[in-house]
N, C-alpha and C positions, 0 to 999 in steps of 0.2 A: 588848718586847725586839726589836730589829731583826734580821730574818732574811734571808739570801740563800739561800733554798732554791728548789725548783722553782717557777717562776712559774705561778700558776693564773689563772683569771679574776678580775675585780675582787672582793676579799674581801667577803663578805656582812656586814651589821651584826652578825649573830649570831656569826660567826667572830671579828670584832674584839672583841666583848664577851667571848667566851670567853678570848681572848688577854689582854685587860685583867684579867679575873678571875684568870687564872693568874699574871699579873705582880703583882697585888695580894697573892695568896696567898704569893708568894715573899718578901714583905716581913714575913711574920707569924711563921713558926715554924721548926722544925728537924728534921733527919733523918739519913740514912745517912753513911758515911765511906768513904774510899779506903784501899787497902793502905798500910801504913807501911814495910815492908821490900821495896824494889824494886831489882832489879839493872838498871843502865843502862850497859852497856858503852860506853865512849867511842870514837867514831870521827870521822874527819875527811874532808874533801873530797880528791879526787885531787890530789896535789901536783905531779906531773910529767905534763903532758898532751902533751908533744912527740911521743910515739910513738903517739898516737891519730890517727885520720883527721881529726877536727875540729881537733885541736891543730896538726897539720901544715899543714892548709889555711889556718888563720888566720895562723900564723907565716910561712908562705911569702908570703902576700899582703902582710903588713906589710913584710917584707924587700924584696919586689919593687917595691912602690909607694912605699916610703919614707914611710909614714904618720907624721905627727907625733903623731897621736892614737892611742892604743893600743886604742881601743874603737870598734866599729861598730854601727849600729842600723838597724832597719827596723820601720815601723809595721804592725801586724796589726789592721786594722779589719774586713775582710770575714770572715764566719764560716768560709768555706772555708779561707782562709789560716790563721786561728786554729786550726782543727782539724788540718789537714794539717801545720802546723809542729810540733805536738806529736808526731804520728805519725812525722814525719821525724826529730826529735831522738831518739826511742826507737830507731829503726832505725839511726841513725848512731852511736849511743853504742858505744864499745868497752869501757869499763871501769866507768863509774859513771853513775847517774841519781839525782838528788835532787829530790823533789817536796815542796812546802810549800803547803798550801791550807787555807782556811777550810771549804770544803765540796767533797766528791766525792760526787755523787749516783748512786744505782744506777739507771741507765737505759741504753738501747741504745748511745748514742754513747760513754758512759763504758765500757761493756762492751768495746767494741773497743779503747779505749786500754789497759784493764787486761789484755786478752788479749795485746796487744803487749808490755806490761811483763813478763808471765810468760815470753814467748818470749825477751825480752832476758835475763832472769835465767837461763833455761835455757842460753843460750850463754855464760854466765859474767859478765854485767854485774851489779855490785852495785847493788841498788835500795834506796833509803831513802825512805820516805814519811812525812812529818810532817803530821798532820791535826788541826785543831781538833776538839774532841769534841762540839760542840753539835749537829751534824746527824747523828751516827752512831746514829740510832734507826730502828726499823721496818725497811723494806726497805733503807735506806741502810746499816744495820749490816753487810750482806753484803759491802760493800767491804772490811771488816776481815779477810775470809778470806785476803787477800793476805799477811797476817802469818805464815801457816803454810806459805807457799811457799818452798822453798829459794832462798837468795840475795836474798830480799826481807825487809826489816825495816819494820815500821809502828809508829809511836809516836803516841799521842794527847796533844795539848797541853791542859793544864788540864782534865782529865776531870771529869765530873759523876758523883757516885754515884747509884745507883738503877737502876731498870729501863730496858732499852733497847727495850722494846716500843713506846713512844710518847714524843713530846716531853713530854707532860704528866707521864708517869712520871718522866722525868729531872728535870723541874722540882721535882716533889714530893720527889725524893731529895736536892735541893740546898737545901731550905728552911733548913738550918742555917747556910748561908753565901751569902746572896744577893749580897753585895758581890763575892765571888769568882766566883760563877756567871755574872754578867753581863759579866765581863771576858773577851774572846775574842781569840784569835790570828787576825787577819784578813789576814795576809800571803799573797801568792801568788807562787810561784816554781817554775820547771820548768827544771832545769839538767842538761846533758849534758857529761860529761867535764871539768867545771870550765872549759869553753871557750865554750859557747854556751848562753844561757838566755833564758827568757821571763818577763816580769812584767807586771802591769797589773791590770785589774779582774775578769777572768773567773775564776770557779770552774770545776769540771769537771761538765758535765751538759748534757742536751739543750737547755735553754732558753738556754744561753750560746753554743751553736753553731747557732742558727737552726733547731733541730729540735723545739722545743716544740709540742705538739699544739694548744694554745690561744693561748699567748703566748710571746714571746721577749724576751731582753735585747739592747739595743743597747750594745755595749761596745768597748773598745779595749785592746790589748796592745802591747808592744814587744818585738821580738827583739833581743837584745844579744849581741855576741861580743867576745872579747879580754879586756883588763885588767879592765874593770868586772865581769866575771862572777866573777872571783876574790873581789871584795868581796861579791857576792851569795852565794857559797859560804861565805865566812867568817860571814856572818849566819846562813845555814842551820845551820852547825855550832854556833853559839852557842845557837840554839833547840833543836837536836837533843840537845845534851848538858846542857841545863838540867834541873833537878829537877822542873819542871812537865811534862816530856815522859815519859809512861809507855808502855813497851812494851805492845802489845796483850795479850801473853800474861800480863801481870800483872793484867789486868782481866777477861778472860773466856777461855773455852776453846772449841775447835772444836765441842764438843757444845752449848754454850750458843748459839753462832751457828746451828747446825743447828736448834735449837729455835725460833729466830726466823724461819727461812726459810719462804717461802710458795711454793706451786706455780708461780706466775707470775713468779718472780724474773727480772727482765730481764737480770741478769748471767749467767744460764744460757743466754741466747739473744742474745749480742751481735750487733751488725750484722755482716753479711758485710763483707769488705774494701770500704770505700767506693768503691774504684776511681778516686778522684781522683788527679791527678798530685801526687807529693810536692812539698813546697815546696823551691825551690832555695835551699840553705843556703850558696851560694858567697859568700865575703867580698866579692866584686866587686859584689854586689847591695846592699851596705850603705852607709849614709851614715856616714862616720867623723868623730867630733866629740868635743870635751871633754865630760866627764860627771861626775856625782857621785851616789852612792847615799845616800839618807836612810833609815835603818832604826831603828825603836824598839828599845830594849834588850829582851832576852829576858825580863827580870823585870819589865817595865812592868806586866804584868797580875797580878802578885802583889799581893795586897791590902795587904801591908805597905809596898809601894813607892808611897806617896802623895806628891803634890806635885811630880812631875817637871816640869821646865820646859824640857826639851830634847827634846821629842817631835817626830815627823815633822810634825805639823800646826803646832806652834810654829815649826819651821824654815820652813815654807811661809808662815806669817804674816809672818815677817821678810822673806822674799823679796817677798811681795806689797806690803809697805810701801815697798819700794825701786822699785816700778814707776814709770816716768816718763810713759808715754803711753797704754798700752792694757793692760787686764787682762781676760782671758777665762777664765771658770770653767765647767767641766762637772762637776756633782756631783749624783747621783741623790737623795741624802738630804742636804739643805742646811739646817742649823740653825746659823746663824753664831755666836750668843753675843755678849756685849758686847765682848770683845777684838777680834773680827773686825769688828764694826760700827764700832769706833773706827778700824780700819785703813781701811775703806771711806770713812768720813767724811773722814779725812786725805787720801786719794787724790782724792776728789771736790773738796775745797777746792783741791787743786793742779791741777785740770783734767784728771785722768786719767779716761779712759773705762773704765767697769767694766760688764761684761756677765756674766750668770749664766744658764746653762741647767740646769734641774732638771726633775723630774717634776711633772705635774699630779696632783691627787688621783686622777683616773680612771686614770692610767697607773702610779702607784706600787704596789709590792707591800708597802709599809710605811706604811699610812695614819697610824699614830701619829707617824711621823717628819714627815709632812706638817703635822701640827698644830704642831710646833715651828717649821717654816719659816713657816707662816701667821702666827705671832705677830710676825714681823719684816717681813712683806711690805710693809706700808704705809710703815714707816720707811725701808726700802730705796728704795722708789720716790720718797719725798719727798727723799731726798738725791741722787737722780739716777742710781741704779744701774738698769741695764736688765735686766728680768726676762723670761725666756722659759720656758714650761712645756710640756714634751713632752706631746703628745696621745696617747691610748691607741690610737686608730685612725689608722694611717698614711695619708698622702695617696696619690693616684694616682701612677703612674710606677714606676720601678725600685725594688725592695725594698731598704730600708736594712738588712735583716737578712742577706741572702745574698750580699753582695759585689757588688751591682749598681753603677750609676754614680752613685747618689745616697745621701747620708746618712752618718752617723758610721760605719756598718758597711761602707761601701765603702772600698777602699784608694785613696787619692788617686792621680791620674795622675802627679803630680810625683815622680819618683824612686822610685816603688813600682809595685805591680802590682794589677790588679783580677782577681778570680778568679770563675769561674762557680759557680753554686749547685750543691750536691749534688742528685741526682735523688730524687724520692719513692721511698721504700723503702730508702734508704741511711741510715737512722737516724731515721726519724720523719716527721712531717708537715712539708712545706715550704710556705712562703708564708702562714703564719698572719699575719693583718693586725694583730693587737693587739701592741703593743710597750711595753716599759718601759725607760727609760734606766738604764744601769748603769755607764757609763764614768766614770772619775775622772781628769780632765785639767785642767791649767792651761796657758795660753799667756801669757807676759809679754813685752810690747813686741815681739811678733812674732818673737822671737829665742830665747827660753828656753822649752823644752817640759818639762812635768812629767807623767809618766804613772805611776800607782801604784794601790795598793789602798785608799787613804784616801778617805773622804767628808769633806767640809768640814762637820763637825758636832761636837758636844761629845763624842759617844761615841767617835769616832775620836781626838779630841784627848786625852781623859782616861782612857778605859777600854780600848779595843781596841789591839792592836799593829798597826802598819802599815809599809808599805814604799813608797818613791817614788823613781823614777829621774828625775834632772834632766839634760837634754841641751841644751847650748848650740849650737843649730843653727837658723839661719833657714830652711833647707830643710825640716827636719822640723816646725818650728813652723808654717810655712805649710801643709804637708800636713794637719796636725791641724785647722787653721782651715778649710781647704777641705772636709774631711770633715764638719765641723759646719755649714757654710753652708747646704746644702740642708735640713737639719733645722730650722734657724732660720727659713728662708723658707717651707717647705712643711709641716712636721709639728709646729709648736709654736705655742702662743698667745703673743703679746706682751702682757704685762700692763701696764696703765697706771692712773694715777689721774686721774679726771675729776670735778671738783667734790667731791673728797674720797671718791669711791666707786671701787671696783675695777672695771675694765673689761678684758675679755679680747678681744683683737683676733685673729680667726682669719684665716689666709691665704686662705681660700676662702669667706668669708661676712661678714655684717655684724658689728659689735662686739656682744659679749654683756655686757649690764648686768644683774647679778643679785646677790642677797645670797649665793647659793650657788655652789659650784664647778662649772664646766662638765662635763658628761658623767658626773658621779658621781651615784649614787643618793641620794635624799633621806634614806632611812633611815640610810645610812652617815654622811651629813653631820651629821644631828642627833645621832647617837651620839657622834661625835667632838667636837661642841660640848659634849656633856654630860661626857665623861670627859677631854677634852683638858686643861682647866685643872688636873686633879689630877696630871698627869704632868710632872715636871721635865724641862727641856731635856736634861740630861745622860743621861737614860734613854731618850730617843726615838730 
């Protein structure tokens, strides 16, 4: 089961074996249940934002500049911008804050965000937090304490029955309905006053903001303002008011949370104020362009909703099939499946260049997902798809994690800004060299940019719910490509076929010709070869 939790060092073969055993156990038996009588008061996004600071600022800019497009955007690649943008939205909100995430991890950087949310609630801002239930175990369960703060509501989407002491306990409690347990709400949204919002690949946690002690995620978000945010809010409301959304109070009490608490709870000691400059939310800093939001239906992950053919990934497949010159894909977990392979074959026959950047086995935090990708690798290369695999150890030069001048995590100079890294002590370790790709991005014909929560794999297509923002802007599309260029050139292997064998071309050394994956432990590789054939693509 693919997890986006705190990124640790390369998983050991034993940890992968344990995960696989847990996954197999989920296929065998049955257990606990959820409450049947649940009160879910219906609520909706702020309808009139004209009397909020954010609402007035956006409306005045549109009126003053005569914008033809009612939505503006800004890429958030650097971790500093990604973090301070969320703090800035909390501080700027006058009436409402709506957060929707797959994972909110209990660690110092999140502690500061949650403290700001409490302060916003204390000044009268209504805060709604919709969180997928999968990661709310162990220390992360303490995030749910927000549900008992006045003016803050927290709901858990598709909750799993059973103990919250550990992930294994949750899985054991869900043995009766494995089909439902593996369907997760993977959407990400952070919305202030129904006027300015953020979506993209990042969850909330140290590793997503360059503060992981051992490893960090390279990711990409987009800040949006204006008309498109109302569509984001409508999607949030559909999920919030769905019967799969359970108020925390219906599932556990403050006493039960206290029983799970540990003395070293990081949420009790959030970062001091990072001291970084707030992100400038001025509409003048945005690129205004036509846009469209693709969102999976809220009931997609209900087990009875089988066979949907209008999902986010299905929509992206149709877009990809219409590409005329160049398709660039960034997907950390890339398991194409036969429909996507058919699209690639069609594009290559038409002479379209197709490039894919994904994780190497050494860089991924989901080794089983790499098994699914590896099944298609030779066929992809044979049809002329260009494959790049992110290396776990970053090359020399500016950090791609902290907003320097290189890599996906810097913010491109064209029309955006680069931010300095936070200093050590402001939220964890800075400068950890090990990285894992987590951005989910497509650029089509250098003119259409897609940023979202979706991976291009069968799990995102068939099981998880996802969100994707489509922006018709050559400026932003070029920015995204510019961000990726240093990674492709400096921090990724280019994979090729030579005499029918895989060869990994490193940017700083001779080609690697081996039956095994570069940089990854042999124990891990043999274990994956053993268990990989037993796992279907859709579950990787």
